[in-house]
C-alpha positions in Angstrom: 50.0 25.6 -13.5 49.4 22.5 -11.5 47.4 24.5 -8.9 45.3 26.0 -11.7 44.5 22.6 -13.1 43.6 21.3 -9.7 41.3 24.3 -9.1 39.6 23.8 -12.4 39.1 20.1 -11.7 37.5 20.9 -8.3 35.2 23.5 -9.9 34.1 21.0 -12.5 33.3 18.4 -9.8 31.4 21.0 -7.8 29.4 22.0 -10.8 28.4 18.4 -11.4 27.8 17.5 -7.8 25.8 20.6 -6.8 22.5 19.6 -8.4 22.6 16.2 -6.7 22.7 17.8 -3.3 20.7 20.9 -3.8 16.9 20.5 -3.6 15.1 23.0 -5.7 12.5 24.8 -3.6 9.3 25.5 -5.5 7.4 28.8 -5.2 3.7 28.7 -4.2 2.9 29.5 -7.9 4.9 26.5 -9.1 3.4 24.2 -6.5 -0.1 25.3 -7.6 0.7 24.1 -11.1 1.6 20.6 -10.0 -0.9 17.9 -10.8 -3.1 16.9 -7.8 -4.1 13.3 -7.2 -6.5 11.6 -4.8 -6.1 7.9 -3.8 -9.5 6.3 -3.3 -10.4 3.6 -0.8 -9.3 0.1 -1.7 -11.7 -2.8 -1.9 -11.2 -6.5 -2.2 -12.7 -8.5 -5.0 -15.2 -11.1 -3.9 -12.8 -14.0 -4.6 -9.7 -12.3 -3.3 -9.4 -14.3 -0.1 -7.8 -17.6 -1.3 -7.1 -20.3 1.2 -8.6 -18.5 4.2 -10.9 -20.7 6.2 -12.4 -17.8 8.0 -13.6 -14.2 7.4 -11.6 -12.4 10.1 -9.2 -10.7 7.7 -12.0 -9.7 5.4 -13.5 -7.8 8.3 -10.2 -5.8 8.5 -10.6 -4.5 4.9 -11.0 -0.9 6.0 -7.8 -1.1 8.0 -5.9 -2.7 5.1 -7.3 -0.1 2.8 -5.9 2.7 5.0 -2.5 0.9 5.1 -2.4 0.7 1.3 -3.3 4.3 0.8 -0.6 5.3 3.4 2.0 3.2 1.6 1.1 4.8 -1.8 1.1 8.3 -0.3 4.5 7.9 1.2 6.0 6.3 -1.9 4.5 9.0 -4.2 5.7 11.8 -2.0 9.2 10.4 -1.9 9.6 9.6 -5.6 7.4 12.4 -6.9 8.8 15.3 -4.9 8.2 18.6 -6.7 6.3 16.7 -9.4 2.9 15.9 -7.9 0.7 16.6 -4.9 -1.4 14.1 -3.0 -4.7 14.8 -1.2 -4.6 13.7 2.5 -6.6 10.6 3.4 -8.4 12.6 6.1 -9.7 15.0 3.4 -11.1 12.1 1.4 -12.8 10.7 4.5 -14.8 13.9 4.8 -16.7 13.0 1.7 -16.6 9.2 2.0 -20.4 8.9 1.9 -20.2 10.2 -1.7 -18.3 7.0 -2.8 -20.4 4.3 -4.5 -18.5 1.0 -4.6 -20.0 -1.8 -6.5 -19.8 -5.4 -5.2 -16.8 -6.2 -7.3 -14.8 -3.4 -5.6 -14.7 -1.2 -8.7 -15.6 2.4 -8.5 -17.9 3.6 -11.4 -16.5 6.4 -13.6 -19.2 8.9 -12.7 -18.5 8.5 -9.0 -14.7 8.9 -9.6 -15.4 12.2 -11.5 -17.7 13.5 -8.8 -15.3 12.7 -6.0 -12.4 14.2 -8.0 -14.3 17.5 -8.6 -15.3 17.7 -4.9 -11.6 17.3 -3.9 -10.4 19.7 -6.6 -8.0 17.1 -8.1 -7.3 16.4 -11.8 -6.4 12.7 -11.3 -7.7 9.9 -9.2 -6.1 6.6 -8.4 -8.4 3.6 -7.7 -7.1 0.3 -6.3 -8.4 -3.2 -5.7 -7.0 -6.2 -3.9 -7.6 -9.0 -6.4 -5.8 -11.6 -4.5 -4.6 -12.1 -0.9 -3.9 -15.8 -0.6 -2.9 -17.8 2.5 -1.3 -21.2 2.5 -0.3 -23.1 5.6 3.1 -24.6 6.1 4.6 -26.5 9.0 3.7 -26.1 12.6 5.9 -24.3 15.1 4.6 -24.3 18.7 1.2 -25.5 19.5 -0.9 -27.4 22.0 2.2 -29.1 23.3 3.1 -25.8 24.8 -0.1 -25.7 26.7 0.5 -29.3 28.0 4.0 -28.3 29.2 2.7 -25.2 31.0 0.0 -27.3 32.7 2.6 -29.9 33.9 5.0 -27.2 35.2 2.4 -25.0 36.9 -0.1 -27.7 37.9 -2.8 -25.3 36.5 -4.9 -26.7 33.7 -6.4 -23.2 33.0 -2.9 -21.7 32.5 -2.1 -24.6 30.1 -5.3 -24.0 28.1 -4.5 -20.3 27.8 -0.9 -21.0 26.7 -2.2 -23.6 24.2 -4.7 -21.2 22.7 -2.1 -19.7 20.4 -0.1 -21.7 17.8 2.8 -20.4 15.7 2.7 -21.7 12.1 4.8 -21.2 9.0 2.8 -19.8 6.2 3.0 -18.1 2.8 1.0 -15.2 1.6 0.5 -13.9 -1.9 -0.9 -10.4 -2.6 -2.0 -8.8 -5.8 -3.1 -5.2 -6.5 -4.9 -3.8 -9.6 -4.4 0.0 -10.0 -6.0 2.5 -12.3 -5.2 6.2 -12.9 -8.2 8.2 -14.1 -8.5 11.7 -15.4 -11.3 13.5 -13.6 -12.4 15.8 -16.4 -12.8 13.2 -19.1 -13.1 9.9 -17.1 -10.4 8.5 -19.3 -8.2 5.7 -17.9 -4.7 6.9 -18.3 -3.0 3.8 -17.0 -3.8 0.4 -15.5 -1.3 -1.8 -13.7 -1.3 -5.1 -11.8 1.4 -6.6 -9.8 1.8 -9.3 -7.1 4.3 -10.4 -4.5 4.8 -13.3 -2.1 6.4 -14.0 1.2 7.1 -17.6 2.2 7.8 -19.4 5.4 6.8 -16.5 7.6 5.7 -17.1 11.2 2.1 -16.3 12.0 0.1 -16.6 15.2 -3.0 -18.8 14.9 -5.7 -18.6 17.5 -7.6 -21.5 19.0 -7.4 -24.8 17.1 -5.8 -23.2 14.1 -8.9 -21.7 12.6 -8.0 -18.1 12.6 -4.7 -16.2 11.8 -4.4 -13.2 14.0 -4.5 -9.9 12.1 -0.9 -8.5 11.6 -0.3 -5.0 10.2 3.4 -5.7 9.6 2.4 -8.8 7.6 0.2 -6.7 5.3 3.1 -4.3 4.7 5.5 -7.1 3.9 3.2 -8.5 1.3 2.1 -5.2 -0.4 4.9 -2.7 0.1 7.1 -4.2 -2.7 4.1 -4.0 -5.1 3.5 -0.4 -4.2 7.2 0.4 -4.7 7.1 -1.0 -8.2 3.8 0.5 -9.3 4.4 4.0 -8.0 7.1 5.0 -10.6 4.7 3.9 -13.4 1.9 5.9 -11.9 4.1 9.0 -11.6 5.3 8.8 -15.2 1.7 8.5 -16.5 0.5 11.4 -14.3 3.3 13.8 -15.2 3.1 12.9 -18.9 -0.7 13.5 -19.0 -0.2 16.8 -17.2 2.5 18.0 -19.5 0.4 17.3 -22.6 -2.2 19.9 -21.5 
């Protein structure tokens, strides 16, 4: 009797645990029914760069855009497995010339619909950086390093090179505005905004402190938490709209 109870208990646990470990594999037909989404290129609003005394990072907007799309793609694929399909960035690049961005960084509805139809998707996500603020903190190493190198090596040139890079403490604030658009109707199915901040992080500053060197890891630190919070909302809106059809 005791053995039978134990066996029934084990079977009950197995019945509950199995779905958690087993991943349902969709057929080609089921995959074809999943909603398809394209993530368009990100742009920065004209006043997005707060506190920057230079335009170096603004010139990296294409690189930052690719990072953001990769972050969203990874997050959507992980959290939306068997629920949604994402068009690869390379496929979108093939028809990049069809995109028509306005100065504000917005994409007009007609263009979104045109791109969506060319890609064969039902939904398009557009994104804009509305804030990427930089605020200086205290100094770390600086020109004193260059002077020390000059004294030790007796080489003024070596000291100048060593002193050409400072390490500062700084804070960065990033904000994203995201929209989900239905291609067929042009309707905005959802709009979200979120921001995050990292403080007292070390950054390398070139020359006399006029330009912070571009740092891909820094971009990820600022925007990845935002992407992680927005993605579930985007998925819920996409799946809900698809199920209503």
